[in-house]
C-alpha positions as CSV (number, residue, x, y, z in Angstrom):
1,M,59.5,142.7,20.4
2,R,60.3,140.7,23.5
3,N,62.2,138.0,20.7
4,F,63.4,140.7,18.6
5,L,65.8,141.7,21.7
6,L,66.8,138.2,23.1
7,L,67.6,136.9,19.6
8,F,69.7,140.8,19.4
9,V,71.1,139.7,22.6
10,F,71.7,135.6,21.9
11,L,73.3,137.0,18.2
12,C,75.9,139.5,19.4
13,S,76.6,137.1,22.2
14,C,77.7,134.4,20.0
15,S,79.9,137.3,18.4
16,T,82.1,137.7,21.2
17,K,82.5,134.2,21.9
18,Q,83.9,134.7,17.7
19,V,86.6,137.6,18.2
20,A,87.9,136.4,21.5
21,K,91.0,135.8,21.0
22,P,93.2,132.7,21.2
23,V,95.5,134.1,23.5
24,D,93.0,134.0,26.4
25,L,91.9,131.2,26.9
26,I,95.3,130.6,29.1
27,T,94.5,131.4,31.6
28,P,96.5,131.4,35.1
29,H,93.4,128.7,37.0
30,K,94.1,126.2,34.0
31,I,97.4,126.3,34.8
32,L,97.0,126.4,38.0
33,S,94.4,122.6,37.5
34,E,96.9,120.9,34.9
35,V,100.2,121.5,37.7
36,S,97.6,120.9,40.3
37,Y,97.1,117.3,38.6
38,L,100.6,116.6,37.7
39,S,102.2,117.3,41.1
40,S,99.7,115.2,43.4
41,D,101.1,112.9,45.9
42,A,98.8,109.8,43.3
43,M,101.3,110.8,40.4
44,Q,104.3,110.3,43.2
45,G,106.6,112.8,41.2
46,R,106.9,110.9,37.7
47,Y,109.6,109.8,37.9
48,Y,110.8,108.9,34.1
49,R,111.0,104.9,34.6
50,S,107.3,105.2,36.5
51,D,103.8,104.1,36.0
52,E,103.0,107.9,37.1
53,A,105.2,109.2,34.5
54,R,103.3,106.9,31.7
55,R,100.2,108.3,32.6
56,A,101.3,111.7,33.0
57,A,102.3,111.0,29.1
58,R,98.5,109.2,28.7
59,H,97.0,112.6,30.1
60,I,99.3,114.8,27.8
61,A,97.8,112.8,24.6
62,V,94.7,112.2,25.5
63,A,94.6,116.2,26.6
64,W,96.3,117.1,22.9
65,K,94.6,114.5,20.9
66,K,91.1,116.6,22.6
67,V,91.7,119.9,20.8
68,G,92.8,118.4,17.5
69,L,96.1,118.5,18.1
70,T,97.5,115.4,15.3
71,P,100.6,113.9,15.1
72,L,104.0,114.5,13.9
73,P,105.1,114.4,9.9
74,N,104.9,109.9,9.2
75,K,104.1,109.0,12.8
76,T,100.2,107.7,13.6
77,S,101.5,108.2,17.3
78,M,102.1,111.4,19.7
79,Y,104.1,108.3,21.2
80,L,107.3,108.6,20.5
81,P,109.3,106.1,22.4
82,V,113.3,106.5,23.3
83,D,115.8,103.8,23.7
84,D,115.7,103.1,27.0
85,L,112.7,100.5,26.9
86,R,111.6,101.3,30.9
87,A,111.0,104.9,30.1
88,A,108.1,106.6,29.5
89,P,107.8,108.1,25.6
90,N,108.4,111.5,24.7
91,V,104.7,112.8,23.4
92,A,104.6,114.8,20.8
93,A,101.6,116.9,18.7
94,M,101.2,119.4,16.2
95,L,99.9,122.3,14.7
96,Q,100.1,121.5,11.2
97,G,101.0,124.8,8.3
98,N,101.0,125.0,5.2
99,G,105.1,125.2,4.8
100,D,107.6,122.7,5.4
101,Q,109.0,123.9,8.5
102,Y,109.0,124.1,12.2
103,V,108.3,126.0,15.5
104,L,108.5,123.8,18.7
105,I,107.5,124.7,22.7
106,V,109.2,122.6,24.5
107,A,108.9,121.2,28.0
108,H,110.0,118.2,30.2
109,Y,107.4,116.4,32.1
110,D,109.4,113.9,34.5
111,H,110.6,114.4,37.6
112,L,112.4,112.6,40.5
113,K,111.2,109.3,42.3
114,P,110.2,109.3,46.0
115,R,112.8,109.4,48.3
116,P,113.0,105.9,50.5
117,T,112.3,107.2,54.1
118,G,111.2,110.3,55.3
119,Q,107.4,111.4,56.3
120,D,107.3,113.2,52.9
121,R,109.0,110.9,50.6
122,I,107.3,112.7,47.7
123,Y,109.2,114.9,45.3
124,N,105.5,117.1,43.6
125,G,108.0,118.9,40.9
126,A,105.2,121.7,40.6
127,D,107.6,124.2,39.1
128,D,109.7,122.3,38.2
129,N,108.2,121.0,35.6
130,A,104.4,120.5,36.2
131,S,104.6,124.5,35.1
132,G,105.7,124.0,32.4
133,T,104.0,121.0,31.0
134,A,100.8,122.3,32.0
135,A,102.4,125.6,29.5
136,L,101.9,122.9,27.2
137,L,98.6,122.1,27.8
138,V,97.0,125.1,28.1
139,I,98.7,126.8,24.6
140,A,97.8,123.2,22.4
141,E,93.7,124.3,23.7
142,A,95.4,128.2,22.0
143,L,96.8,126.5,18.9
144,S,93.5,125.2,18.4
145,N,91.2,128.2,17.9
146,V,93.9,129.5,15.2
147,K,91.5,130.4,12.5
148,E,94.4,131.4,10.2
149,K,96.8,128.6,9.1
150,P,100.3,129.1,9.9
151,E,103.7,129.0,7.1
152,A,105.4,126.6,9.9
153,S,104.4,123.7,11.7
154,I,103.6,124.8,15.6
155,V,105.0,121.8,17.2
156,L,104.4,120.6,21.1
157,I,107.2,118.0,22.8
158,A,106.9,116.9,26.5
159,F,110.2,115.6,27.6
160,T,111.3,111.9,29.5
161,G,114.0,111.6,31.4
162,E,115.1,115.5,31.6
163,E,116.1,114.6,35.1
164,A,118.1,111.8,34.0
165,G,120.2,113.6,31.9
166,F,118.5,114.8,28.7
167,V,116.6,111.4,27.5
168,G,114.0,112.7,26.0
169,S,115.6,115.6,24.5
170,K,118.8,113.7,23.3
171,Y,116.8,110.9,21.6
172,F,114.5,113.2,19.7
173,A,117.3,115.7,18.3
174,K,118.9,112.1,16.9
175,N,116.1,111.0,15.8
176,S,113.5,114.5,14.9
177,P,111.0,112.8,12.4
178,F,112.1,116.4,10.6
179,P,115.1,117.6,9.4
180,L,116.4,119.7,12.4
181,S,117.4,123.1,9.5
182,K,113.7,123.1,9.0
183,I,113.5,124.0,12.7
184,R,113.0,127.8,12.8
185,G,113.4,128.4,16.1
186,L,112.9,126.7,19.6
187,I,111.4,127.8,22.9
188,N,112.2,125.7,25.8
189,L,110.0,126.4,29.3
190,D,111.7,124.6,32.4
191,M,110.7,125.6,36.2
192,I,108.6,128.8,35.5
193,S,106.0,129.5,37.9
194,R,108.5,131.4,40.8
195,G,109.9,134.0,41.9
196,E,108.9,137.8,41.3
197,H,104.9,138.0,39.9
198,N,106.3,139.3,36.9
199,T,109.7,138.4,36.3
200,I,111.0,135.3,34.0
201,F,114.7,135.3,32.8
202,L,115.7,134.6,29.0
203,E,118.5,132.8,28.0
204,G,119.9,132.9,24.5
205,S,118.9,135.6,23.0
206,P,122.4,136.4,21.2
207,S,122.7,133.3,19.2
208,A,118.6,133.2,18.5
209,P,117.9,136.3,17.0
210,R,115.1,136.4,15.1
211,I,113.9,134.0,18.2
212,S,114.8,137.3,20.8
213,L,112.7,139.8,18.2
214,A,109.5,137.7,17.6
215,I,109.4,137.4,21.7
216,D,109.9,141.2,21.9
217,T,106.3,141.6,19.8
218,A,104.5,139.2,22.3
219,N,105.9,141.1,25.1
220,E,104.1,144.3,24.0
221,T,100.9,142.4,24.5
222,V,102.0,140.5,27.3
223,G,103.7,142.6,29.5
224,L,106.1,140.3,30.9
225,K,109.5,141.7,33.1
226,I,112.2,139.9,30.7
227,I,115.6,139.7,32.1
228,R,118.2,138.2,29.3
229,D,121.3,136.6,29.4
230,K,122.0,136.5,32.9
231,H,122.5,132.9,33.4
232,T,124.0,131.4,29.7
233,D,125.1,128.1,32.0
234,W,121.4,127.3,32.2
235,L,121.0,127.1,28.2
236,W,123.2,123.6,29.1
237,R,121.5,122.4,32.2
238,S,117.9,121.5,30.4
239,D,116.4,120.2,26.7
240,Q,117.3,122.7,25.1
241,A,121.3,121.6,24.8
242,P,121.2,118.9,22.4
243,F,119.7,121.1,19.9
244,L,122.3,123.7,20.5
245,E,124.4,121.3,20.1
246,R,123.5,120.4,16.6
247,G,122.7,124.3,15.6
248,V,119.1,124.9,16.0
249,P,118.4,128.4,17.4
250,S,116.7,127.5,20.6
251,V,116.3,130.1,23.8
252,F,115.4,129.2,27.1
253,L,113.1,131.1,29.5
254,S,113.1,130.1,33.3
255,V,112.8,131.6,36.8
256,E,116.0,131.2,39.2
257,D,116.6,128.6,41.2
258,H,114.6,128.3,44.5
259,E,114.5,127.4,48.2
260,D,111.8,124.5,47.3
261,Y,113.9,123.3,44.0
262,H,114.3,119.9,44.2
263,K,112.6,118.8,47.2
264,V,110.0,117.5,48.2
265,T,108.4,120.8,49.0
266,D,108.1,122.2,45.1
267,S,104.3,121.4,45.8
268,A,101.1,123.1,43.9
269,E,99.8,125.5,46.4
270,K,103.7,127.7,46.0
271,I,103.5,128.6,42.6
272,L,102.3,131.6,41.1
273,P,99.8,130.8,38.2
274,G,99.7,134.1,36.3
275,L,103.5,134.2,36.0
276,A,102.7,130.9,33.9
277,A,100.0,131.5,32.7
278,K,102.1,135.5,31.2
279,T,105.2,132.8,30.1
280,A,102.8,130.2,28.6
281,Q,101.0,133.2,26.8
282,L,104.5,135.3,25.5
283,A,105.6,131.4,24.0
284,F,102.8,131.2,22.2
285,L,102.9,134.3,20.8
286,T,105.9,133.9,19.9
287,A,105.5,130.9,18.5
288,L,103.1,132.6,15.8
289,N,105.2,135.6,15.4
290,L,108.0,132.3,14.1
291,A,105.6,130.6,12.3
292,R,104.1,133.4,10.2
293,D,105.5,133.3,6.9
294,V,108.6,135.1,6.2
295,P,108.8,138.2,2.9
């Protein structure tokens, strides 16, 4: 009888693990761990032309490969060099779908180079944008646990050189390995871990109704307070801009500028991991909604 009970408990335990939802793998603890690493002093601010930025790119690519994501079509590497030979590369990977369309979740991983003098010289960039990069890393794990292959491929891109004028996103938009017309939607995550605990700002929904509807559906599960289209100028201040210029439906999730924006005080202990995790969950579920077969 004792052996039977042990077997029963074991089978129940396995069953519980099997039915766990992929979205539940996106946790505040994982977000904080990634932000802490990416925004540590050892990463020196991840300036896009630095060795530390290249180290961050390797960290992202290794993590995505580990969970089973693959390079983009006609690419053999997740590293996508840009036209600045001194720059760290874009990093891109995907969960391949059944069709020839794509849903993009993007964030920039670079920040600012250290200032020349001062007791604290390092712009750690925890919120801007280790938070969005951390979201891509934990979303990748969730994607790897999606059982049913989506109709559209879900692509993750970590852009280089956003702080230097959209270096990575401009290059990708001009040299995409697939037609931009095949993109169902783009979700950009840039600064998602400060401000009010359960509040995120959404820009771009009027010109992207399909993404907006997918976000509404996703938020029935996540439960964020979403403030829509309060800062329309933000659409031209981050990596969705080069895609919007080319007609790609795109939205931007972010928080308000805060007292540590572009200062050396933007450090990991000040972020709200729960807010970043819920925003990452929202992006993940939205991408799944967008990637499903369309009647």
